[in-house]
C-alpha angles and dihedrals in degrees: 000000000000116000132183130217119251115271112258128216092241113109112222119227115270109235091179093062092050092049093048092051091053093046093050089051091051092048091050089051092050092048090049091052091048091049090049091050091047092053091056097042101037094097092057097045126097119235091258093050090047093054091047090052092048092049089051092052092049102043102030096076094048094044093047094048092048095051097042093043090054091051093048094047090049092052093043091054089060091049093048092050092052100038094096097045091115087069096055116106117201122204117220118220111256119250089249092054092047090049093050092051093047093049091048091052092046092048090051091051093047090054091053092047095041094234126165125240089256090063096051094090093061091044091050091052091049091050092051091050093046092051094047094048092047092053091047089053093049093047092049089055098045096041088208131123108268126200115208131212097010127170119216109190102311095336124093126202134190091235144352133196134180126217110180105294095351121093115192119202112201125206119180124199133176113224125191100172134057093258143048120221110256091222089059092050090049090052091052092049093047093053090046090053091049091049091050091055091049095047093048087061097046098035106028116202096026123139114225125213130180116214110197109197112197116194113199141181100192140131116263097260093044090052091049089053090048092052092051093046095047096048091050089056094058101059095119117030134166090226136029108277130203119187121205124188119204128182114231095214091049090051091052091051090053100045111014112032126075 
């Protein structure tokens, strides 16, 4: 389970205050230059142009400070949320827990495919490869450190990564039919909701997102049906959800084949 270090008495530097001081100085300089330009050109300006110039001098500083302050505060919030990340401790799912989840997924697939128990070994190997290649693909795209097989509270995920104030929980599933069982979707959403509650206690101010990675090996029409069915099942969710579809054969061509 994630834990944070005790809060110290040391007050961290305030980057927002430094940035605001610099911005105010730049705005004062710009206004001074505009005033200087106005003083030299006022005699040649029409009354309309003069009023436009005056309005610009009056409202420009306030408008600029408001917009830039909002941007800095927004960015600073992300920095504040992530400043104690070095104190977070992540628990890796035990081998037994990983094995139980894998076997449950493989058993579910074998029921859909109508495979015998003797064929489970090959299916299990294919599932492991599909999950690994999918996570490689996602990590290559994000270019962020990714932790695999992490437990948050009582919920386990195939991967997690942090980007400032955003925590992404990754769940990978291998689908071989044009639909996903609603009970399975509900289980995924429940554990994402539980993880969100836990993370909001240990990393206050974080945004939580669930990335559902669906690896398929379907014909074009069947995959189109799957996309439509899955998206219709995620209309109301306790966390923000992104759904990513990846083709197993395409992943093998990228990472496994010469």
